[in-house]
C-alpha positions as a Markdown table, in Angstrom:
| # | Residue | x | y | z |
|---|---|---|---|---|
| 1 | Met | 121.4 | 93.4 | 131.6 |
| 2 | Gly | 119.7 | 90.2 | 130.9 |
| 3 | Lys | 117.9 | 89.2 | 127.8 |
| 4 | Ser | 113.9 | 90.0 | 128.4 |
| 5 | Arg | 112.1 | 87.2 | 129.2 |
| 6 | His | 109.2 | 88.2 | 126.8 |
| 7 | Glu | 108.7 | 90.0 | 123.4 |
| 8 | Tyr | 106.2 | 91.4 | 121.1 |
| 9 | Val | 105.3 | 89.6 | 117.9 |
| 10 | Tyr | 103.5 | 91.9 | 115.4 |
| 11 | Gly | 101.3 | 91.1 | 112.5 |
| 12 | Ile | 98.3 | 89.1 | 111.9 |
| 13 | Asn | 100.0 | 86.1 | 109.8 |
| 14 | Pro | 103.0 | 85.9 | 112.4 |
| 15 | Ala | 100.0 | 86.0 | 115.3 |
| 16 | Phe | 98.3 | 83.3 | 113.8 |
| 17 | Glu | 101.4 | 81.0 | 113.0 |
| 18 | Val | 102.7 | 81.6 | 116.6 |
| 19 | Leu | 99.6 | 80.1 | 117.8 |
| 20 | Arg | 99.6 | 77.2 | 115.3 |
| 21 | Gly | 103.2 | 76.3 | 116.0 |
| 22 | Gly | 103.0 | 76.3 | 119.5 |
| 23 | Lys | 106.7 | 76.8 | 120.0 |
| 24 | Arg | 106.3 | 79.2 | 122.4 |
| 25 | Lys | 103.9 | 80.4 | 125.3 |
| 26 | Val | 101.5 | 83.5 | 124.2 |
| 27 | His | 101.0 | 85.5 | 127.6 |
| 28 | Glu | 98.5 | 88.1 | 126.2 |
| 29 | Ala | 97.3 | 89.8 | 122.9 |
| 30 | Phe | 96.8 | 93.3 | 122.0 |
| 31 | Leu | 94.3 | 94.0 | 119.1 |
| 32 | Asn | 93.4 | 97.5 | 117.7 |
| 33 | Glu | 90.1 | 98.6 | 119.2 |
| 34 | His | 89.4 | 100.8 | 116.1 |
| 35 | Ala | 89.7 | 97.9 | 113.8 |
| 36 | Gln | 87.4 | 95.2 | 115.4 |
| 37 | Asp | 85.3 | 95.1 | 112.4 |
| 38 | Asn | 88.3 | 94.1 | 110.3 |
| 39 | Pro | 87.5 | 90.4 | 109.3 |
| 40 | Arg | 91.1 | 89.2 | 109.4 |
| 41 | Leu | 91.2 | 90.7 | 113.0 |
| 42 | Lys | 88.1 | 89.2 | 113.9 |
| 43 | Lys | 89.1 | 85.8 | 112.8 |
| 44 | Leu | 92.4 | 86.3 | 114.8 |
| 45 | Ala | 90.5 | 87.3 | 117.9 |
| 46 | Gln | 88.3 | 84.1 | 117.7 |
| 47 | Phe | 91.2 | 81.9 | 117.2 |
| 48 | Leu | 93.1 | 83.5 | 120.5 |
| 49 | Gln | 89.7 | 82.7 | 122.3 |
| 50 | Thr | 90.0 | 79.2 | 121.4 |
| 51 | Arg | 93.4 | 79.1 | 122.8 |
| 52 | Met | 92.5 | 81.0 | 126.0 |
| 53 | Val | 94.7 | 83.6 | 125.4 |
| 54 | Pro | 93.6 | 87.1 | 127.0 |
| 55 | Ile | 92.9 | 89.7 | 124.6 |
| 56 | Glu | 93.0 | 93.6 | 125.3 |
| 57 | Trp | 91.6 | 96.1 | 122.9 |
| 58 | Val | 94.0 | 99.1 | 122.9 |
| 59 | Thr | 94.4 | 102.0 | 120.9 |
| 60 | Lys | 96.5 | 102.2 | 117.5 |
| 61 | Gln | 99.1 | 104.1 | 119.2 |
| 62 | Arg | 99.5 | 101.6 | 121.8 |
| 63 | Ile | 99.9 | 98.8 | 119.3 |
| 64 | Phe | 102.7 | 100.9 | 117.7 |
| 65 | Glu | 104.4 | 101.4 | 121.2 |
| 66 | Leu | 104.2 | 97.7 | 121.8 |
| 67 | Ala | 105.6 | 96.5 | 118.1 |
| 68 | Glu | 107.8 | 99.3 | 117.7 |
| 69 | Ser | 107.0 | 99.0 | 113.9 |
| 70 | Lys | 104.2 | 100.6 | 111.8 |
| 71 | Asp | 103.7 | 97.0 | 110.3 |
| 72 | His | 101.6 | 95.6 | 113.1 |
| 73 | Gln | 98.3 | 95.4 | 111.2 |
| 74 | Gly | 96.7 | 96.0 | 114.5 |
| 75 | Ala | 97.9 | 92.8 | 116.2 |
| 76 | Val | 100.8 | 92.1 | 119.0 |
| 77 | Leu | 101.3 | 89.0 | 121.1 |
| 78 | Lys | 103.2 | 89.0 | 124.1 |
| 79 | Thr | 105.0 | 85.8 | 123.9 |
| 80 | Glu | 108.2 | 84.1 | 125.2 |
| 81 | Pro | 111.3 | 84.6 | 123.4 |
| 82 | Tyr | 111.9 | 82.6 | 120.3 |
| 83 | Pro | 113.1 | 78.9 | 121.2 |
| 84 | Tyr | 116.0 | 78.1 | 119.3 |
| 85 | Ala | 117.0 | 74.5 | 118.8 |
| 86 | Arg | 120.2 | 72.6 | 119.7 |
| 87 | Ala | 122.4 | 72.5 | 116.7 |
| 88 | Glu | 123.3 | 69.0 | 117.8 |
| 89 | Asp | 119.8 | 67.8 | 117.5 |
| 90 | Leu | 119.6 | 69.2 | 113.8 |
| 91 | Tyr | 122.7 | 67.7 | 112.5 |
| 92 | Asp | 121.0 | 64.5 | 111.6 |
| 93 | Arg | 118.3 | 65.9 | 109.4 |
| 94 | Glu | 118.6 | 65.1 | 105.6 |
| 95 | Arg | 118.5 | 68.5 | 104.4 |
| 96 | Leu | 119.9 | 71.5 | 106.1 |
| 97 | Leu | 120.4 | 75.2 | 105.4 |
| 98 | Leu | 123.1 | 77.4 | 106.7 |
| 99 | Leu | 123.1 | 81.3 | 106.8 |
| 100 | Asp | 126.4 | 82.8 | 106.6 |
| 101 | Asn | 126.7 | 86.6 | 106.7 |
| 102 | Thr | 122.8 | 87.3 | 106.1 |
| 103 | Glu | 123.2 | 90.4 | 108.1 |
| 104 | Asp | 119.8 | 92.1 | 106.8 |
| 105 | Pro | 116.8 | 91.1 | 108.9 |
| 106 | His | 114.7 | 91.5 | 106.0 |
| 107 | Asn | 116.7 | 88.9 | 103.8 |
| 108 | Thr | 116.9 | 86.5 | 106.7 |
| 109 | Gly | 113.2 | 86.3 | 107.3 |
| 110 | Ala | 112.7 | 86.2 | 103.3 |
| 111 | Ile | 114.9 | 83.3 | 103.2 |
| 112 | Ile | 113.5 | 81.5 | 106.3 |
| 113 | Arg | 110.1 | 81.8 | 104.7 |
| 114 | Cys | 111.5 | 80.2 | 101.3 |
| 115 | Ala | 112.9 | 77.3 | 103.7 |
| 116 | Asp | 109.6 | 76.3 | 104.9 |
| 117 | Val | 108.1 | 76.5 | 101.4 |
| 118 | Phe | 110.7 | 74.5 | 100.0 |
| 119 | Gly | 111.1 | 71.9 | 102.7 |
| 120 | Tyr | 114.2 | 73.2 | 104.5 |
| 121 | His | 113.0 | 72.9 | 108.0 |
| 122 | Ala | 116.4 | 72.6 | 110.0 |
| 123 | Ile | 118.2 | 75.8 | 109.8 |
| 124 | Leu | 121.7 | 76.7 | 111.0 |
| 125 | Ala | 123.1 | 80.1 | 112.0 |
| 126 | Pro | 126.3 | 81.4 | 113.6 |
| 127 | Leu | 126.3 | 83.9 | 116.6 |
| 128 | Lys | 127.7 | 86.4 | 114.5 |
| 129 | Gly | 126.8 | 87.8 | 110.9 |
| 130 | Val | 122.9 | 86.5 | 111.1 |
| 131 | Pro | 120.5 | 88.5 | 113.1 |
| 132 | Glu | 118.5 | 86.8 | 115.9 |
| 133 | Val | 114.9 | 85.7 | 115.3 |
| 134 | Tyr | 113.5 | 89.0 | 116.4 |
| 135 | Pro | 109.9 | 90.0 | 115.7 |
| 136 | Ser | 110.9 | 92.0 | 112.7 |
| 137 | Val | 112.3 | 88.6 | 111.3 |
| 138 | Val | 109.3 | 86.6 | 112.5 |
| 139 | Lys | 107.1 | 89.2 | 110.6 |
| 140 | Val | 108.9 | 89.1 | 107.2 |
| 141 | Ser | 108.9 | 85.4 | 107.4 |
| 142 | Ala | 105.1 | 85.5 | 107.4 |
| 143 | Gly | 105.6 | 83.2 | 110.9 |
| 144 | Ala | 107.2 | 80.6 | 109.2 |
| 145 | Thr | 109.8 | 80.8 | 111.8 |
| 146 | Glu | 107.4 | 79.2 | 114.2 |
| 147 | His | 107.5 | 75.9 | 111.9 |
| 148 | Leu | 111.1 | 75.5 | 111.9 |
| 149 | Asp | 113.7 | 74.5 | 113.8 |
| 150 | Ile | 116.5 | 77.2 | 114.1 |
| 151 | Ala | 119.5 | 77.1 | 115.9 |
| 152 | Arg | 121.8 | 80.0 | 116.4 |
| 153 | Glu | 125.2 | 79.0 | 118.3 |
| 154 | Gly | 128.9 | 78.7 | 117.2 |
| 155 | Ser | 130.4 | 80.1 | 113.9 |
| 156 | Ala | 129.3 | 79.2 | 110.4 |
| 157 | Asn | 132.7 | 77.2 | 109.7 |
| 158 | Gln | 131.8 | 75.3 | 112.8 |
| 159 | His | 128.4 | 74.2 | 111.3 |
| 160 | Met | 129.7 | 73.5 | 108.1 |
| 161 | Met | 132.4 | 71.1 | 109.4 |
| 162 | Lys | 129.9 | 69.3 | 111.9 |
| 163 | Ala | 127.5 | 68.7 | 108.9 |
| 164 | Arg | 130.2 | 67.2 | 106.6 |
| 165 | Glu | 131.2 | 65.0 | 109.8 |
| 166 | Thr | 127.5 | 63.6 | 109.7 |
| 167 | Gly | 127.4 | 63.0 | 106.0 |
| 168 | His | 126.1 | 65.8 | 104.3 |
| 169 | Val | 127.5 | 67.2 | 101.0 |
| 170 | Val | 128.3 | 70.8 | 101.4 |
| 171 | Val | 126.9 | 73.2 | 98.7 |
| 172 | Ala | 127.7 | 76.8 | 98.7 |
| 173 | Leu | 125.9 | 79.3 | 96.7 |
| 174 | Asp | 128.2 | 81.8 | 94.9 |
| 175 | Ala | 127.7 | 84.2 | 92.0 |
| 176 | Lys | 131.2 | 82.8 | 90.7 |
| 177 | Gly | 130.3 | 79.1 | 91.3 |
| 178 | Thr | 131.6 | 76.7 | 89.0 |
| 179 | Ile | 128.5 | 74.6 | 88.5 |
| 180 | Asp | 125.0 | 75.5 | 87.5 |
| 181 | Leu | 122.3 | 74.7 | 89.9 |
| 182 | Arg | 120.2 | 72.6 | 87.2 |
| 183 | Asp | 123.0 | 70.7 | 86.6 |
| 184 | Leu | 123.9 | 69.9 | 90.2 |
| 185 | Ala | 120.4 | 68.8 | 91.2 |
| 186 | Pro | 119.9 | 65.5 | 89.6 |
| 187 | Ala | 123.1 | 64.1 | 91.2 |
| 188 | Leu | 123.1 | 65.8 | 94.6 |
| 189 | Pro | 122.1 | 63.2 | 97.6 |
| 190 | Ser | 118.9 | 64.4 | 99.6 |
| 191 | Arg | 121.5 | 64.8 | 102.8 |
| 192 | His | 122.9 | 67.9 | 102.0 |
| 193 | Leu | 124.0 | 71.4 | 103.4 |
| 194 | Leu | 123.1 | 74.4 | 101.4 |
| 195 | Val | 125.2 | 77.5 | 102.5 |
| 196 | Ile | 123.6 | 81.0 | 101.7 |
| 197 | Gly | 125.5 | 84.3 | 101.9 |
| 198 | Gly | 124.5 | 87.6 | 102.3 |
| 199 | Glu | 124.3 | 90.8 | 99.9 |
| 200 | Ala | 127.2 | 92.8 | 101.5 |
| 201 | Lys | 129.2 | 89.6 | 102.5 |
| 202 | Ala | 129.1 | 86.3 | 100.6 |
| 203 | Val | 129.8 | 83.0 | 101.9 |
| 204 | Ser | 132.9 | 82.9 | 103.7 |
| 205 | Gln | 136.0 | 82.1 | 102.1 |
| 206 | Phe | 136.7 | 79.1 | 104.3 |
| 207 | Ile | 133.6 | 77.6 | 103.5 |
| 208 | Leu | 134.1 | 78.1 | 99.8 |
| 209 | Asn | 137.4 | 76.3 | 99.9 |
| 210 | Glu | 135.9 | 73.3 | 102.0 |
| 211 | Ala | 132.7 | 73.1 | 99.9 |
| 212 | Asp | 132.0 | 69.8 | 97.9 |
| 213 | His | 130.0 | 72.4 | 95.2 |
| 214 | Ile | 130.2 | 75.8 | 94.4 |
| 215 | Ala | 126.9 | 76.5 | 92.6 |
| 216 | Ser | 125.7 | 79.3 | 90.8 |
| 217 | Ile | 122.5 | 80.5 | 89.2 |
| 218 | Pro | 122.7 | 81.3 | 85.4 |
| 219 | Gln | 121.5 | 84.7 | 84.6 |
| 220 | Gln | 120.6 | 86.3 | 81.2 |
| 221 | Gly | 120.1 | 89.9 | 82.3 |
| 222 | Lys | 122.2 | 93.0 | 82.6 |
| 223 | Ile | 122.0 | 93.4 | 86.4 |
| 224 | Asn | 124.9 | 91.0 | 87.7 |
| 225 | Ser | 123.3 | 89.9 | 91.0 |
| 226 | Leu | 120.2 | 89.0 | 92.8 |
| 227 | Asn | 118.8 | 89.7 | 96.3 |
| 228 | Ala | 120.1 | 87.6 | 98.6 |
| 229 | Ser | 116.4 | 86.1 | 99.6 |
| 230 | Val | 115.4 | 85.6 | 95.8 |
| 231 | Ala | 118.7 | 83.9 | 95.2 |
| 232 | Ala | 118.1 | 81.5 | 98.2 |
| 233 | Gly | 114.4 | 80.6 | 97.2 |
| 234 | Ile | 115.8 | 79.7 | 93.9 |
| 235 | Ala | 118.5 | 77.4 | 95.1 |
| 236 | Met | 116.1 | 75.9 | 97.3 |
| 237 | Tyr | 113.7 | 75.2 | 94.8 |
| 238 | Ala | 116.2 | 73.9 | 92.5 |
| 239 | Leu | 117.8 | 71.5 | 95.1 |
| 240 | Ser | 114.7 | 70.6 | 96.8 |
| 241 | Arg | 114.0 | 67.5 | 94.7 |
| 242 | Ala | 118.0 | 66.4 | 95.2 |
| 243 | Gly | 118.0 | 62.6 | 96.0 |
| 244 | Gly | 114.6 | 61.8 | 94.7 |
């Protein structure tokens, strides 16, 4: 069975960002008929009208059926599938983010949201070990997916090797890293690849062996690990001024 030619993106912020980003066509909008006085929903409806997107006011149950989630906030867009970038087109970017074993969609979406904030606008993901940019990932990212170039192909190892061939310094984030992020940032060139792992599985051993730097986040508490998306956000913030 082939992949669907459309999907249902849900949530008010994601809906706005799909429209603003313009990465994919929006076929139709479904809004909760019982929330027409909601200010944010009214603003979204007005924005949809300026973009000439047909609106259908439907029951909350219908919204839930389309979104398959309770987090729909009364808004669902019927869109084309997420348009992935070609990895080959991203390797020339100064600052790259590579996801490796970030299996949880919630963490992946949160990492993507941080990437938009801290300027990692080109993201590489392998076909295995990282979720696709499903509507649930778009929702957690608050729609940041629609403003980034995300490639999903090959393996994490292949991405890392190709980035190195194109002149990127490879930095892997790991709890057992040998260099403090704060010490690494001042000397790191802007042309670098930051590799983020997941919680159940960290960055793969091959990448750790090949990385130019294995960086860690200094901790002072009694809990010995950070949530993957929080760690990613800290790392991107720390390295965002590299080469500056």
